[in-house]
N, C-alpha and C positions, 0 to 999 in steps of 0.2 A: 250572182257574185256577191259576197258579203263585203260591205263597206266598213272599214275600221276608222273610228273617229279620233283615236289617239294611239300613241305607242310609247312605251317606256324604254329606257336604255337597257334595263335588265328585266327578265321575266318576273322577278320578285323585287318590289321596292319597299324599303322600310320607312316608317314615319315615327316621330317621337312620342306622339300622344294619340289616344284612341279617337279624340275629337277631330284630329287631322285626317282620319280616314274619311269622315263625312265630307270634308273639304275637297278631297281628291275625286269625289264622284262627279263626272262631267254632267252638264245640264241635261243632256239627252237621255241619261240613265236614271231609272227609277229603282230605288231600293225596295226590295220585296222580302217578305218573311219566308223562312224555310217551310213553315207549315202550309203556306198557300201554294207551293210549287206542285204542279201536276204534269203529266205527260203532254198535255195540250198547251202548257204555258209557253209563251214566246220569250226565249231567253235573250234575244239580241239587244233588248233595251232594259234589261234588268241586272241588278247586282245584289249580292247577299253579304251580310256582315255577321260574323259568328266567331266563337272561340274554338281553337283546336284542342280537342280532348283526347285524340289518339293520332299518332303518326307512325306509319309502318316503314319498313325498309325499302330502298330502291331495288327493284327486281326486274328481270327480263320478261317481257310479255311475248309468249310464243304465238298468240293469235295475231300479233302485229309485227311479225318477222323479227322478234328479238328487241323491239324498241323498249327502252327503259320506262318503268312505270312506278308509281308510288300511290298507296291508298291512305287517305286521312279521314278522320271523322271530325266533323265540326258541329257545334251545338249553339243554337240561338239563345241569348240570355235576356234581352230586353223585351219580355213578353208579359202579357197579363197573367196574374197568378193562376187563373183557371185553365190556362193552356198547358196541357201535359203530353199530348200525342204528337209524334213526328217532329219533335224539335231538334233532332239530330239527323244528319244525312252524311252518306259516304261521298267523298270527292276523290276522283282518280286523276292524277297528273301524269302526263306523258312526256317523253323526250327530255330535252334540256331543262324544261320546267320542273320535272320530277327531281332531278339532281339539285337544282337551285333551291327548290322548296325544302329538300332534305337538309341542305347546309344552312339555310337562312331562317327557318321557322322552327320554333320549339313548341312542345306541348304546353298549352296555357296561353300562347300568343293569340291576339285578336287579328283576324284577317278580313279583308274585303275582296271578294271575287267577282269578276265580270267577264263577259264573253265566254260563257260556258255552254255546254250541250247537256240537255236533260235526257237521261236514259232510264229504262226500267232497272231497278236494282235486283240482281240475281240472288242476293243474299237476304232479301227482306224477311222471308219466313224464318230464317235462322237467327239474324241479329236483332230483329224487331225494331230496326231503325226506319227511316223514311222509305216508302215504296219506290221512290225514284233515287237516282244517284246523279251527281254532276261529273262531267268529264271535261278536262281542260288540257288543251294542246298549246305548246309554246308558240305556235304560229299565230294564234288568235287571242290567247288568254291574257288577262291582266290581274296581277295579285299584289295587293298592298298588305303589309304586315306591321302591326304595332307590338313590339316585344313586351312580354309581361314583366312587371316589376319583380325585383328579387323578393322572395318570400318574406314578408314582414307584416304580421297580423297583430295589430295592437300597437302599443307604444314602441318607439325606436329604442335601440340599445342604450342610448344615452338617458332614456327616460325610465327604463326598467332594468334593474340589475338583480340577477338571481345567483345565489351561491349554491353549488352542487357538492355534495359530500361523497367521497369515495366509499364504497360499500364496506371496506375494512375499518372505516372510522365512525361507523354508526354507533350512537350511544342510546342506551335504554331510556325510553319515555321522552324522546326529542322529536320534534317535527322537522322534517328535512325535505330537500329537493335532491333527486338522484337521477343519473343516467345509467342504463345498463343494457346488456345483451340478453335476450330471452333464451334460456336453455331448456325450459319446459313450460307448457301452458295447457290450460283447459278452456274451452269456449264457455261463455257464461251459462250457468245452470241455476235453476231455482234453489234458493236456500231454504232452511226450515222456517224462516220468517217470510216477510213480504218482498224481500229483495232478491235480485239475481247476484250470483257470486262468480267472480273470475279468480282463478288460481294460477299463479305463474311463479317461476324462479328466474332470477336474473343474476348476472355476474358482470364484472368490469375488469380493468387492467390489474386490480389488486388480487384477482383470482379467487375472491370470496364469493360464495353463492348465497343468495338471500331469497327466502320465500316472500311472496306478496299476495295479499288477499284484498280484493276490491268488491265492495258491496254497493249496489245502486238499484233503485226500483226500475230504471229505464234501461232496456237492452242497448239502446243507441249510445248511452253514456259510457259504456264499457270500452276499453281499448281494442282497436282493430288489429289483432295479431294474426298474421297469416301463417307464419312458420317459425321454427326454431332459427335463431340468428337475427330476427328482427330487432331493431333498436327501439327502446322505450324511454320516454322522459316522464318522470313522476314529480308532481309538485304537491307540497303540503301533505306528506305521508308521515304517519307516526311510526317510529322505530320502537319495537318492544321485544323483549326476550320471552319466547314461548317454547316450552319443552326443550330448554337449554339451547335454542337456536334463535338468532335474530330474525324478526319478521317485520314486514312493512304493512301498514293498514291505512286505508284512505281516511282522511278527516274532513272537517267542514271546509268547503272551498277548494277541494282537491281537483286536479286535472291530470289527464294522461294523454300523451301524444306519441304516436308510433311512426317508425320509418322502416322502409325496406332495408335489409342488412347487406344487400349485394353491392359490392364495390362498383362504382361508376353508374349505378342506377340513379335517377333523379332524387334529390333530397327533398321529397314531397311529404309534408306532415299529413298524417291520417288522424283526424279527430272530428267529433261532432260539434265541438265548441265553436261558437260564432266569433269569439274574441280571445286570442291568445298571442303571446309574444314569441317571435322566432326571428333571431338575428344572425349575423355572420358568425358570432361565437358559437351559437348552437349548431350551425352548419358544420363548423370546424370540429366540434365535439362528435357529431354523428360520423363524420368521415374518419376521425381517429379511431372510434370504436369499430367501424367497419374493417379498417386495416388490421386492428388487433384481433378481432374475431376470426378473420380469414387466416391469420397466422396461427391461431389456436385450433383450427379445423372445427369451429363451432357452427359453421354454415355448410349445409349440404348443397352441392351443385345440382342435385336432382332429387328434391324432397318427395316427389310423388312418383307413382308407377302408372304407366299407360295401360289401357285394357289389353293391348297386344302382348304384354309381358306378365299378365296375371295368371297364376296357377291356383288350383284348388287348395284350400287350407291356409291361404295367406291372410295376414293382417297388414293393410297398406293404406296409404293416403292416395286419393284420386282427385285430380283437377278435371272438371268437365263442364258441360253445358246442359241445363235442364230443358228437356223437350216437352214433357207433359207430366202430370201428376194426378193421383186419384186417392181418395181416402178409402181404405179397405174396411176399417172398423174403428172402434174407439181407441185402440192402442196400436194401430199400424197404418202407415201411409206409404203409398207406392210412388217413387220418383223414377221416371224414365229419362236416362241421361246418355250422353255419348261424348267421346273425346276425339272422334275422327279416325281411331285406329280399330283394327279388327282383331278380336280375341281368337286365339287358336282353339279354344274350347267352345262348343255350341252353347250359346247363352240362353238362359231361361227367359221365357216370355210369359209374364203374368197378365192374363186377359181380364179386362174389366168392361162393364157396360159402357157403350159409347157416350151416354149422357153423363156418366160419372167422371169421364176423363177431361181434364182441363189442359188445353194446349194443342199442339199440332199432331196430326196423325204420324205414327212412326212405322207404319206397315212396311214401307220400302226399306227402311233402315233395319227393321227386324229381320227381313229376308236376307239381308247382307251381313247379319251377325254383328251389327254396329251398335245396337241398343242394349244398354245394361239396365236391368230392372232392379232397383235398390229398394229394399223393404226397410223402412225407418220406424223404430219403435219408441214407445214410452216418452221419456223426457225430451227427446229430440223432435217430437212431432210439432211443437209450437213453432220452432224455427222452420221446419219443412212446410207447414201450412202457409207461412208468409212468403215463400218463394214464388216468383212469377216465372212462367215458361219463358225461356230465352236467357234467364239469369245464368251467369257463370258462378260456379261454386266449388268448394273443396270439401271432401269427406276426410275425416281423420279416424284412423283405426277401423277402417271398413273391413269386413270379413267376407271371404269368398268360400263357397261351399258347393260341392256336387250334390245335386238332388235328382231323385227319380220319381216320376208320377207313380202313385200306388197301382195304377192300371197298366203301367209300362212294362214291357217284357224285359227280362234280365239281360238279354243279349243286345238291347238297344242302349246307345250311349247316354250317360247321365248329362244333365245340363248344369251349367255354372250359374249359381245364384249369388246375390250380394245382400248382406245384412248389416245394418247399423243398429246394434243392440242398445238397450237402455244402459244408463250409467255413464260415468265419465272416466273410467279406468284408462290409463295410457293416453289421456287427452282425447278420448273418443268424442266425436261430435261432427258438426258440419256448419259452414257459414258461406254466405255469398261473398264474392271477391270484388273489390273496387275495380271499376273499369280501367283505371290507370295502372293496375298491378302489373309489374314486369313479367310475372309468371304467366300472364294471359297472352302475351304476344306470340309465343310459339304455338299455343293452343289455337288461337285465332287463325294463324297461318295454315295449320293443318286443316281446320274446318273449312277454310276458304277454298281448299283444293277439291272439295266435294260439291257436286251439283246439287240442286234442290231436289233430292230424291223423291220427296213425298208428292211433288207435282205429278209424278208418273205412277204412284202407287195406287192400286185399286184393291178393294176388299172383295174377295170372292169366297166361295164355300170352302175352298181348300186352304185358305190362309191360316185358319186357326186349328188345323188338324193336330198340331203338336203342342198346342197351348195348354197351360195348366190354369185351371179356373179357381184355384185357392192359393194363398201365399204358402211357400214352402217352409219347412223347418219351423212350423208355427210357434215361435217363441211368444206369440200373443197368448198370454196365459189365461186359463179357465174362465169361468162364469161370465164371459161376454155372451150376450144373447145371439144365437145362431138359429137358422131355420131348423125346424124339427126334422128328424130323420136319423138314419144310422150313424152318420158322421157328425151329428151335432154335439156340442160340448154341454157340460152339465148346466141345467137351468133350474134345478130344484124339483122336488117331488119324487115319488117312487118310480116314475116312468123313465127317469134319466140316470145316467151314471157318470161320475167324474173320471172314472178309469175305464180302460179297455183291456181285455185279455188278449194276449198274443199267442197263446198256445194253439197247436193244431188239433189236439184231441177234442172230441165232442162227447162230453159226459154230462149226466144229469146234474142240475144244480141242487145242492143240499142245504139244509138249514144248519146253523151252528150246533144245534142240539144233536142233529144226526151225525155231524162230523165228529163230535166228542164221543159218540157211541160206536164209531167205526173202528176197524182193526187196521193198524198201520202195517206196512207202508201203503200210502194211498195218495193219489192226486185228485183233487176235486174242485168244483166251482162253487163259490158262495157269493152272497150279496149281503153286505153289512155296512154299518156305520162305525166311525171311530169314536169310542167313548172317551178314551184318553190315550196319550202316547208318552213315551219316555226315551231319551231325556227331554225335558222341556226346554233346556238351553241347547239349541240345536248345534252350536259349535262343538258340543260334547259328542255328537253322533259321528264325528270324523275320527276314525280309528286307524292304527297302524297294525298290520297283520303280516306275520312271517309264514310264507307258504310251506316252509320246510319243517319247522317244529310246531306250527299252528299257534304260536304265541300271539296274543292280541294286547295292545296297550293304547292308552290315550296319547294324542299328539301333545308333546310338551308345550306349555304356554310360553309366550314371549318373555315374561319376567324371569322364568327359570333359565331359558336359553341365554338371555342377556347377561345374567349373573355369571354363567360359565365363561362367556366371552370376556367379561371384565376381569375375572380372576386370572384367566389365561394370559391376557394382555399384560397384567401386572407382573406375572412370573415368567414372562417370555425370556428365553436365552438364545444366544447365537446358534445358528444351524450350520453344519459343515458336511452336507451330503455331497459326495463326489459326482453324483449323476445330475445335480441340479445347477442351473444358472439362476442367480439371485439378483433382484433389484430391490432397492429400499426407498422409502419416502417417509418424511416426518409427519406425524399425526398432529392433531390440534392440541394434544396434551404434551407439554414439555417433557422431553426425555423418553417418550414412547415412539418406537419406530415400527412402521408397517413394512413387512417383507413379503415379496412375491417370488415364488420359485417355480420354474418350469424345467422339464427335462431338456437337456442339451440337444436331444434329437428333435425337439419341437421349435427351437429358436428359428425365427424367420417365417413361421407359418402364421396364417390368419388367427386372430384371437378366438374365433369361433371353432378353430380346430385344435386349440391348446387346452391342456388340462393344467390348471394353475393352482398351486398350493399357497395359501395365504396364512400369515401368522401376525399376531400383534394387533388385530383389529377388534373393534367393538361390533356388536350385532348390527347396529345402525350402519356402520361403515361398510361391512361386507354386503349388506342389502343394497347399498348404493352402487358398490362395485359390480354386483351381479346384474345390474341393468346393462352394463357394457361388455361383460365377459360371460360366456355361456356356462363354463364349468369351473366353479371355485370350490376347492377342498380346504376347509379351515383346519389348521394344524397347530401344534405347539412343539417346542424343541427342548430337549434335555440331554446333557452330556454330548452335545453336538449332533444328536440324532433326532429325526423328525418322527412324531407320533400323532395319531388322531386325537381329537379332543374327547372330553367326557361324552358318554353315551347320550346324555341329555341333548347334546348339540347335534345338528345334522352333519352328516359326513360330506354332503354335497349341496351347493347352492347353484341352481340353474335358472336364470331369469327370476321369475316370481315364485318358483317352486323350490321346496326344500325336501331332501331325502334323508331317511334315517336307516340305521343298520340294526340288525338283531343281535342282542348281547350274547345269546347262547350259540348262535351259528356263525359268528364272525371271528376271524383271526384276531388274536389279541394285539399283535404288532404287525406292521406291514413292512415288507422288504422285498428285494429282488423284483422290482417293478419291471413290467414289460410294456413299453410305450409304443413300440413300432408295430406296424401291421394293422392298426385300428383306423378304419376309414372315417368313422363318425363316433365322437365321444358323446354317448348318452348315459343315462343313469345306470343301465345294465352294464355297459362297457366299463364305466368307472368302478362300479362295485366289484366286477371281476378282477380289474387291475389291482385294486386295493385289498382283495381277499376278504371282502365283507359280504354278508347276506343282506340283500336289499329288502326292506319292509315295504309292502304294498299299502296304498291308501284304500280305505273302504268306508262305506256309510252303514251304520247300524242303528236301527230304530225299532223299538218294541211297541206294537199297537195292541190296545184292548178293543176287540171288535164286539159289536152288539147287533143282532138282527131281530130282537124281540123274542126269540125262542131260548137264547142262552148267550153267554159271553165266552170268549177265549182270548188268550194272548198269543199273538203271532209276530214273528221276527221279520223284518225287512233287511236283508243282508246281501246275499249273492245277487239278487235282482235289483238292488237299490239304485245303481247307476242308470239302468234302463227305466226304472220307475220314474225317476225325476228328470230323465234326459240330461244328466249331468255327470261328468267324469269326476271321480273323487279326488284325483290328483290335481285336476284343474281347479276344483273348488277349494283345495287347500291354500291356493294363492290368490283367489279371486273373491273379493267381497260381493261382486255382482252375482256370482253363482251361489254364494251362501245366502244372499238375499232372495234368490229365486227359490231355493229350497224352503226358506221361511215363508215365502208367499204361498207355495203349495200347501204347506202345513196349516197356514191360516185359513185356507179354503176348506181343507179336510176337517179341521176343527176350529171354526172361527172363535176368536176370544170372546168369553162371556156368553157363549151361545148354549142353548139347550140341545139335547140330542135330536129332537124332532126337526130342528132347523139345519141339521148338518147333511151334507150330500151322501147319497148311497154310492157304494163302491162295488163294482164287479171285480172279483178277485179269483185268482187260481191259487189254491193252497196245496202245499206238500205236507203230508202227515208222516212223521217218522219217529224213531226212538233213539235215545242216546243213553249211555251208562252214566248214572249219577249215584255215587256211593254204592256201587255194585247192584243197583236196581235200575230197571228200564224206566225211562221217563219219556212220555209222549210229548213231542214238540211240533210246532206248526210254523211254517215259513211261507211267506208270500213269494210266489214265483210267476214268471210269464205274465206280468201285469205292468202297465205303465199309465201315467196320467194322459188324458186327452190334450193334445196340443194342435188343434186344427183351426 
């Protein structure tokens, strides 16, 4: 029988000061550290003192006949600096104690616990906390709590006064303090100098949006922004007008503090600063901004997608836990993660050598289709390398793709793979999440429902039958050294090629001299180097092509398109189309109105199902609008009727893509629209409804090839997208894809290099004739060839 030496009136008793906790310890109890607890420790004469870092909800415990329970995580703080392991431990409260603890204790409070039972922690491998856990029942336990002080870091509100400027009152070349709601952000990325750069946009109750750039050498100094809707406070930032827009830039002595934007979540500052002021007025400001942001729908209730809802071809955000990681090569790292949900598609498993994998075994989770293998590339690798297994993290703009092993039969199902490509487009990136993040509570609850699968997982000969041994969709670009062999990428010298032929025919390889002496039509294999290529400015290789009349033209540059929009906005007249429902808004320029028209048949449909006609905007404004509306048709009005804009302007904006029409093959005016019966509005459906001929995007490059026997000029046109592994229409709106093409060309013809130092290319050539001034001209085109991406 256990003898209890004391009893309190309530299961949880509060004290006023942390030092009072020590005074409450009866003489027969010895305070012990969390790090020294083991399964063999005698708990009846020991107590622990620690701070509450996580408190879960009260739930019903099925294993104890429905008794209420609560899980909390406590962390010991009064330790030597060298102590880093097992300073946090899970505590399980049962019965009345669970309910009283939930009502009386807050995250951040300091507690003293006595009369606990020590058990093995079933979640140790997953949460990386103490291998033991403490269990407390209201019949035996004693809990003292010292409430944490209200957040006040630094001087009191009477000692430090800050003035905050509304975003609509910012003045050029002034240093200000501001509060705002984050509407867009990118995780810190290396700048062209020695700093890291954070880019974000904020707004406030004035409804003005302001861009902000933060430069700092240390990643930890950058603001911790988890998602759109977070609140940020900026001190000592310089306001300046850049490209006709107000921008904020950090100055000497700057600081940034962020807060979760969800209403009713704790107002807990996120910052690496050791000393900063935060008083009741700041708390009030954060709560006001939260209420306003919620009323403006700036905060998404579900910002991420679980693995169970992921489909091929998606770009999405994922909150998950890192199980293990492995460096694949100099430009790719593998992160094995899970979120406790099961994807409906079979997930790709990228196998790595056991000694290269850091973290726990995932074999059992792999079998249950719970492990997502994420391949992280380029500028994101530094962040990925620093992640520790067990860390909770979030991916932004992660891409899902179906992949098939080259040796896999076509009737076998493809596997779903995940890629975090290089660049920062659309906020692409990843970051670890603070332990106190409200977004983690639901994730932790899901993970806690799983047993420790890997304790029962054994590796056998059949485990890796369906495993791929190389990263899929190898966006890891060229000249990384790989083992010699048929699948190796170019490493220099005549024995290797940077390209691979994909044709099925087997024909003898010819020299360029033999090709020039051959009689067309002919398909042949050659091996050559690029002496030079045209155009040297690769943005000029993007062309618009009409499949009907075969017209080809350059993509209009932004300056010409912007001029058309400015002129149209100045000359805009009222529109009176009977089929259209119209809404209007004032622009930044006095006297100019932006009008949006939709068919009356579409009113009430989702914005992604609507075809919206916009007039009175600048190019910049319609680009901003296209981020939220899928199909925007820029128009102008005259005599009450709506017409398309000048041919220089796109007839359709869809996200980051712009579509143009052919002058010769398109109807001069549009009327008698048919808006019904269209399930999905894409560029083809819009072109048909407007009576215009859609021009296709293509890539056109001319190579001068040299193999030592002769030279010839060959076009890369019909095969260009396969050659670069890039869609031309996607490249039209993506700087990352344009950079990828430039990277390939820099490898084919490195700047300032001599011919002997350039890679050899295995090519399939088509030799044919065309009429040129009534004479036959022999032409050469590269076909059935692509760069190696393995």
